[in-house]
C-alpha positions in Angstrom: 0.0 0.0 0.0 1.1 3.5 -0.7 2.3 5.5 2.3 -0.3 8.3 2.6 1.9 10.4 4.9 4.7 10.4 2.3 2.3 11.4 -0.4 1.0 14.4 1.5 4.6 15.5 2.3 5.7 15.2 -1.3 2.5 17.0 -2.5 3.1 19.8 0.0 6.7 20.1 -1.1 5.8 20.4 -4.7 3.1 23.0 -4.0 5.5 25.2 -1.9 8.3 24.8 -4.3 6.2 25.8 -7.3 4.9 28.8 -5.4 8.4 30.0 -4.4 9.5 29.5 -8.0 6.6 31.6 -9.3 7.7 34.5 -7.1 11.3 34.4 -8.3 11.3 33.3 -11.9 9.5 34.3 -15.1 7.2 31.5 -15.8 5.5 30.5 -19.1 2.1 28.9 -19.0 0.3 26.4 -21.2 -3.1 24.9 -21.0 -4.6 21.9 -22.8 -7.2 19.2 -23.0 -6.7 15.4 -23.5 -9.0 12.4 -23.9 -8.8 8.8 -24.8 -9.6 5.2 -23.9 -8.9 3.9 -20.4 -8.4 0.3 -19.5 -9.6 -0.6 -15.9 -7.7 -3.5 -14.3 -9.9 -4.4 -11.3 -11.5 -7.5 -9.7 -14.0 -7.8 -12.6 -13.0 -10.8 -14.7 -9.4 -12.1 -15.0 -6.9 -9.3 -14.8 -4.7 -10.4 -17.7 -7.3 -11.9 -19.9 -7.2 -10.0 -23.2 -11.0 -10.0 -23.8 -11.6 -8.9 -20.2 -9.2 -6.0 -20.6 -10.7 -4.9 -24.0 -14.3 -5.2 -23.0 -13.8 -3.3 -19.7 -12.4 -0.3 -21.5 -13.7 3.0 -20.4 -12.8 6.6 -21.4 -11.4 9.7 -19.8 -11.0 13.4 -20.3 -8.7 15.8 -18.6 -7.7 19.5 -18.4 -4.0 20.2 -17.9 -1.9 23.3 -17.1 1.9 23.5 -17.4 4.5 25.9 -16.0 7.9 26.0 -17.5 10.9 28.2 -16.8 12.8 27.7 -20.0 12.3 31.3 -21.4 10.9 34.7 -20.3 7.5 35.2 -22.0 8.0 38.9 -22.7 11.3 38.5 -24.5 11.3 34.8 -25.5 14.8 34.5 -24.1 16.2 31.9 -21.7 16.5 33.3 -18.1 18.9 30.6 -16.9 21.1 27.7 -18.1 20.1 25.4 -15.3 19.4 21.9 -16.3 16.0 21.9 -14.5 14.7 25.0 -16.2 15.8 23.7 -19.6 14.2 20.2 -19.3 11.4 20.2 -16.7 7.8 21.3 -16.7 5.4 21.3 -13.6 2.1 19.9 -14.7 -1.2 20.2 -12.9 -4.5 18.6 -14.0 -8.0 17.4 -13.3 -9.3 14.3 -14.9 -12.6 12.4 -15.2 -12.7 8.7 -16.0 -15.6 6.2 -16.3 -16.0 2.6 -17.3 -18.7 -0.1 -17.3 -17.4 -3.4 -15.8 -18.3 -7.0 -16.5 -16.8 -10.4 -15.9 -14.9 -12.1 -18.7 -12.6 -15.0 -18.8 -12.7 -18.9 -18.7 -14.7 -19.1 -15.5 -17.3 -16.4 -16.5 -17.7 -18.0 -19.9 -18.2 -21.5 -18.5 -21.4 -23.3 -18.6 -21.8 -24.0 -14.8 -23.4 -22.2 -12.0 -20.2 -20.0 -11.4 -20.3 -18.8 -15.0 -24.0 -18.0 -14.7 -23.5 -15.9 -11.5 -20.5 -14.0 -13.0 -22.2 -13.2 -16.3 -25.3 -11.8 -14.5 -23.2 -9.4 -12.4 -22.5 -5.9 -13.8 -20.8 -2.8 -12.5 -19.5 0.6 -13.3 -17.2 3.2 -11.7 -16.3 6.8 -12.2 -13.3 8.7 -11.0 -12.6 12.4 -10.4 -9.0 13.1 -9.7 -6.4 15.9 -9.8 -2.9 16.5 -8.8 0.7 17.5 -9.7 3.4 15.9 -11.8 7.0 16.7 -12.7 7.6 16.3 -16.4 11.0 15.7 -17.9 11.6 16.5 -21.6 14.4 14.8 -23.4 15.1 17.8 -25.6 15.3 21.4 -24.3 11.9 23.0 -23.9 12.9 26.2 -25.6 14.6 24.4 -28.5 11.4 22.4 -29.1 9.2 25.5 -28.9 11.5 27.3 -31.4 11.1 24.4 -33.9 14.7 23.1 -33.5 12.9 19.7 -33.1 9.3 18.9 -34.1 8.9 15.7 -32.0 9.6 16.2 -28.2 9.4 13.0 -26.1 8.9 13.2 -22.3 8.2 11.2 -19.2 6.5 12.3 -16.0 5.7 11.1 -12.4 3.1 12.6 -10.2 0.6 12.2 -7.4 -3.2 12.5 -7.7 -6.0 12.8 -5.1 -8.9 10.7 -6.2 -12.7 10.5 -5.6 -14.3 7.2 -6.8 -17.9 6.2 -7.0 -18.7 2.5 -7.8 -22.0 0.8 -8.6 -23.0 -2.9 -9.1 -26.1 -5.0 -9.6 -27.1 -8.5 -10.8 -29.7 -9.6 -13.3 -30.6 -12.4 -10.8 -31.6 -10.2 -7.9 -30.1 -8.4 -4.9 -26.3 -8.8 -4.5 -26.7 -9.6 -0.8 -28.4 -12.9 -1.6 -26.1 -16.0 -1.5 -28.0 -17.4 -4.5 -27.0 -14.4 -6.6 -23.5 -13.5 -5.6 -20.4 -15.4 -6.8 -19.0 -17.0 -3.6 -15.6 -15.3 -4.0 -17.2 -11.9 -3.5 -18.9 -12.7 -0.2 -17.9 -10.0 2.3 -16.1 -8.2 -0.5 -18.6 -5.7 -1.9 -18.0 -2.1 -1.0 -20.3 0.2 -3.0 -19.8 3.4 -1.0 -17.9 6.2 -2.7 -14.5 7.0 -1.3 -11.3 8.9 -1.5 -7.7 7.7 -2.2 -4.4 8.6 -3.8 -2.8 7.5 -7.0 0.8 7.4 -8.3 0.7 8.5 -12.0 3.5 7.7 -14.4 3.4 8.6 -18.1 5.4 8.7 -21.2 4.5 10.6 -24.4 5.5 13.0 -27.2 4.6 16.4 -28.3 4.5 17.5 -31.9 4.7 21.2 -32.9 1.6 22.1 -34.8 2.3 25.9 -35.0 3.7 28.8 -33.1 1.2 28.6 -30.3 0.1 25.0 -30.1 1.2 21.4 -29.8 -0.3 18.0 -30.4 0.3 15.5 -27.6 0.1 11.7 -27.5 0.6 9.9 -24.2 0.4 6.6 -22.4 -0.3 6.7 -18.6 -0.5 4.2 -15.7 -2.5 5.1 -12.6 -1.8 2.9 -9.5 -4.3 3.5 -6.8 -3.9 3.1 -3.0 -7.1 1.0 -2.8 -8.7 -2.1 -4.2 -12.2 -0.7 -4.1 -12.4 1.5 -7.2 -14.8 -1.0 -8.7 -16.7 -1.7 -5.4 -15.0 -5.1 -5.0 -12.2 -6.2 -2.7 -11.8 -9.9 -3.0 -10.9 -11.6 0.3 -8.4 -14.2 -0.8 -4.9 -15.1 -1.8 -5.7 -14.5 -5.5 -6.2 -10.8 -4.8 -2.6 -9.6 -5.0 -3.0 -6.1 -6.6 -4.7 -2.8 -6.0 -6.8 -1.4 -8.9 -5.0 0.4 -11.6 -5.8 2.1 -14.9 -3.9 2.3 -18.2 -4.9 5.4 -20.1 -4.0 6.3 -23.7 -4.7 9.9 -24.6 -4.4 12.4 -27.4 -4.3 16.1 -26.4 -4.0 19.7 -27.6 -1.8 22.2 -25.9 -1.9 26.0 -26.3 0.8 28.4 -25.2 -0.8 31.2 -23.2 2.1 33.7 -23.1 4.5 32.9 -25.9 
């Protein structure tokens, strides 16, 4: 499990550091929007079953804001030659993701009672989350902005605060009935909304569309400090992982003060 105290301390450090930097440096700002399919890896179906992963694909949309220190907006010149200011952006964002969830895999598709119970169970979840990330760009930010390179790859790591809201039902009746619920899920259904944290890692690339805008393509992994995003927490040795999401996005970035 993720150490919540460590997450809070790191988030506070990033917030204080960015505030101090804003007061001392000339900062350039960018805003953008991103969207794309999100694969939910939860206790629905078999985690690594290909059909399960494809069928339980949801979607997400996000709004992002960037601060970079690679050049002064008013003169388009570089204020410092420090490695950090040349290659790092501070990224803040808010995201919304949603997915319908069903059971797929050999057991769910079987002809016995277990398969019947699993196929009759359906769920969904939605996530609202936001946070900060530190983004490293392989090429210099100013060089990419000045068209010295058209393709600018990057990686990032950050922390998000998350609100989740799961739902579930069965075609056979109430889920609290032993004749309706798959035995593995007994004492493992938690349909109350809740709060948690996520570690977010991503890798992507920007492409320069024009003087004021970029196209962005990104792959992201969200690892959550809970196993209840989907409303299920299986009580058994087979439950080795918390929930996580793989999100593939395409985005548009606009430079506010070029």
